[in-house]
C-alpha positions in Angstrom: 0.1 0.0 0.1 2.6 2.4 1.2 5.6 2.7 -1.0 8.4 1.2 0.8 11.4 3.9 -0.3 8.8 6.6 1.4 9.1 4.8 4.2 13.0 4.5 4.3 13.0 8.5 3.0 10.9 8.7 6.5 12.8 6.6 8.5 16.3 8.2 7.6 14.8 11.6 8.1 13.8 10.6 11.9 17.1 8.9 12.1 19.3 12.2 10.8 17.2 14.3 13.4 18.9 12.9 16.1 20.9 14.4 18.3 24.8 14.4 16.9 26.0 12.0 20.3 23.9 9.5 19.2 25.1 8.8 15.7 26.2 5.4 16.3 23.2 4.4 17.0 21.7 5.9 14.0 21.8 2.9 11.6 19.7 0.9 14.8 16.8 3.2 15.3 16.6 3.7 11.5 15.4 0.4 11.2 13.5 0.7 14.6 11.8 3.9 13.0 11.2 1.6 9.5 9.9 -0.9 11.5 7.3 1.1 13.6 6.3 3.2 10.9 5.3 0.7 8.4 3.5 -1.4 11.5 1.3 1.9 12.1 0.9 2.7 8.4 -0.6 -0.4 7.9 -2.7 -0.8 10.3 -4.7 2.5 8.8 -7.4 1.9 6.8 -6.3 3.8 3.8 -6.6 3.5 -0.4 -4.4 4.3 -2.6 -4.4 7.5 -4.7 -5.5 5.7 -7.8 -8.1 3.7 -6.1 -9.0 7.5 -4.7 -9.0 9.1 -8.4 -11.3 6.2 -9.7 -13.8 6.5 -6.8 -13.9 10.6 -7.4 -14.5 10.0 -10.7 -17.0 7.3 -10.0 -18.8 9.9 -7.5 -18.8 12.2 -10.4 -20.5 10.2 -12.6 -23.1 9.3 -10.0 -23.7 13.4 -9.4 -24.4 14.0 -12.8 -27.0 11.3 -13.0 -28.6 12.4 -10.2 -28.7 15.8 -10.7 -30.0 14.4 -14.6 -32.9 12.0 -12.8 -34.1 15.3 -10.4 -34.2 17.6 -13.6 -36.4 15.1 -15.2 -38.6 14.4 -12.2 -39.2 18.1 -11.9 -40.8 18.2 -15.4 -42.7 15.2 -15.1 -44.2 16.9 -12.1 -44.9 20.1 -13.6 -46.2 17.8 -16.4 -48.6 16.0 -14.2 -49.5 19.7 -12.8 -50.2 21.4 -16.2 -52.3 18.6 -17.0 -54.5 17.9 -13.6 -55.0 21.9 -13.8 -56.5 21.1 -17.5 
């Protein structure tokens, strides 16, 4: 689900932000950050950008169809009212 390169980059940046006195532990921290990030992000109920874009298009199409149907119903109601008035 997540790009491993992105997780690696975040873990590296977190490890690089450690105080200089802990540089000898940087690699260990980076591995731990990577594991924690991967675990935490894996538990989230997220979708990929591609899935999001597909659903966005489906929603836009559905919304358009709904508006068309609403307009058709309004036209039919007008026609019924006009016939009833005659």
